[in-house]
C-alpha positions in Angstrom: 0.1 -0.1 0.0 2.9 2.4 0.4 3.2 2.7 -3.3 -0.3 3.8 -3.8 -0.4 7.2 -5.5 -3.0 9.9 -5.9 -3.6 10.5 -9.6 -4.9 13.7 -10.7 -5.9 13.7 -14.5 -6.7 16.8 -16.4 -10.3 16.3 -16.2 -10.0 16.0 -12.4 -7.8 19.2 -12.5 -10.7 21.0 -14.1 -13.0 19.7 -11.3 -10.6 20.8 -8.6 -10.3 24.5 -10.1 -14.0 24.9 -10.2 -14.5 23.5 -6.8 -11.7 25.7 -5.1 -13.3 28.7 -7.0 -16.7 28.0 -5.4 -14.9 27.6 -2.0 -13.5 31.2 -2.5 -16.9 32.6 -3.5 -18.8 30.8 -0.6 -16.2 32.4 1.8 -17.0 35.9 0.5 -13.1 36.5 -0.3 -12.8 38.7 -3.3 -9.1 38.7 -4.3 -7.5 41.5 -6.3 -4.7 39.3 -7.7 -4.0 35.5 -8.0 -0.4 34.7 -7.3 0.7 31.4 -8.7 3.7 29.6 -7.2 5.7 28.2 -10.1 5.7 25.8 -11.6 3.1 23.6 -9.8 0.6 26.5 -9.1 0.5 28.1 -12.6 -2.4 26.2 -14.0 -4.3 26.5 -10.9 -3.8 30.4 -10.7 -4.8 30.7 -14.5 -7.9 28.6 -13.7 -8.8 30.4 -10.5 -8.4 33.8 -12.5 -10.8 32.8 -14.9 -13.2 31.2 -12.5 -13.1 34.2 -10.3 -13.0 36.8 -13.0 -9.6 38.1 -11.8 -7.4 39.3 -14.7 -4.6 40.5 -12.4 -2.3 37.4 -12.2 1.1 37.2 -11.0 3.8 34.6 -10.2 6.5 33.8 -7.9 9.1 31.1 -8.7 10.3 28.9 -5.8 12.7 26.0 -6.0 12.3 23.5 -3.2 12.0 20.0 -4.8 15.0 19.0 -7.0 13.4 15.6 -7.7 11.3 12.9 -6.5 11.2 13.2 -2.8 14.4 15.3 -3.0 14.4 18.7 -1.8 16.8 21.5 -0.7 17.4 22.3 2.9 15.2 25.4 2.6 13.1 26.8 -0.3 14.6 29.6 -2.5 12.6 32.2 -4.2 14.2 32.7 -7.7 14.4 35.9 -9.6 12.8 37.8 -10.9 10.7 38.1 -7.7 7.7 40.4 -7.9 8.2 43.7 -6.0 6.1 43.3 -2.6 5.1 47.1 -3.1 3.2 46.1 -6.3 1.0 44.0 -4.3 0.7 46.8 -1.5 -2.9 46.8 -0.3 -4.2 44.3 -2.4 -6.2 40.9 -1.4 -4.0 38.2 -2.8 -5.0 34.6 -3.4 -1.8 32.5 -3.4 -2.3 29.3 -5.6 -0.1 26.3 -5.7 -0.5 22.6 -6.4 0.2 21.0 -3.0 0.9 22.0 0.5 3.6 19.1 1.6 5.6 20.6 4.2 4.4 24.1 3.7 7.6 25.6 3.7 7.2 27.1 0.1 4.0 28.5 0.9 5.0 29.9 4.2 8.1 31.7 2.4 5.7 33.3 -0.2 3.2 34.1 2.5 5.7 35.8 4.7 7.5 37.5 1.8 4.3 39.5 0.9 2.6 39.8 4.6 3.8 43.0 5.5 2.4 44.5 2.1 -0.8 43.1 1.2 -4.1 44.0 2.6 -4.7 39.8 3.1 -3.3 36.8 1.6 -5.3 33.5 1.5 -4.1 30.2 0.1 -5.6 27.8 -2.4 -4.1 24.4 -3.0 -5.4 21.3 -5.0 -3.8 19.0 -2.4 -3.0 19.3 1.2 -0.7 16.8 3.2 -2.1 15.9 6.7 1.6 16.8 8.1 1.9 20.1 6.4 2.9 23.1 8.7 0.9 25.5 6.6 -2.9 24.9 6.5 -4.5 26.4 3.3 -7.7 28.4 3.4 -9.0 26.5 0.4 -8.2 22.7 -0.3 -9.7 20.3 -2.8 -8.3 17.1 -1.4 -6.3 16.0 1.5 -4.0 13.0 0.8 -0.7 11.6 2.5 0.0 9.6 -0.7 2.5 10.5 -3.5 0.7 12.7 -6.2 1.0 12.1 -10.0 0.2 15.5 -11.6 -0.7 15.2 -15.3 1.8 17.8 -16.3 4.5 16.0 -14.3 4.0 12.3 -14.8 6.0 11.8 -18.0 9.5 12.8 -17.9 10.5 16.0 -19.7 11.6 15.7 -23.5 14.9 17.5 -22.7 17.0 17.3 -19.5 18.3 21.1 -19.3 20.7 20.0 -16.5 22.6 17.4 -18.8 21.5 18.9 -22.2 20.1 15.4 -23.5 17.2 15.2 -25.7 14.8 12.4 -24.6 13.1 11.5 -27.8 12.5 12.5 -31.2 9.1 14.2 -30.7 10.6 17.6 -30.9 12.0 16.8 -34.4 8.6 16.8 -35.9 
C-alpha cells in the first residue's frame, strides 16, 4: 500500500479548479490578484483567475523540490521576484498545487505579509503533516501525487542537455 499514488487527471484538475473557486466565492473573499507559485501552481492560478473573473495574475518562482522526494534544505525564491510594493494593499490569493511541508507557501506568504491587505492560500492537495494550512483545499492526501503535467519525464534534460526523444524533431 505504500506505493499507492493519488492520480490527478486533466479532467479532475478542471473539477478541482471549479471546486476551489466555489469555496473562495462561498467564503466571501474577493481577491484582487491571484499569485501562482511556479511551476506547480501556475495552471491553478490561471484557472482560478478565469473562474473568479480576476485578470490580475502574478507569479513567483520557488525552488524546493529537486527530484522525486528530494528537496533543498530550505525553499529559495528565484528571480525575478515580484516587488512586494506592487501588491501593496491588495487582497492576494496564493495558488499552488500542493502544501506538502508547507515551507514553500510559508516563504511566499511571509514575503508579502507586510505589504498586502490580506493573503489567502488555495491548493489542490494538502498533506496531513503540512505546517501551513491552506484556506481552500480540494483534497487532503498523504500519498505521492501524480500530476498530469509531471507524470511523464521531460523531453529535454536541461541539466544534462540531453534530448529524451524524437518528439521535438517533428
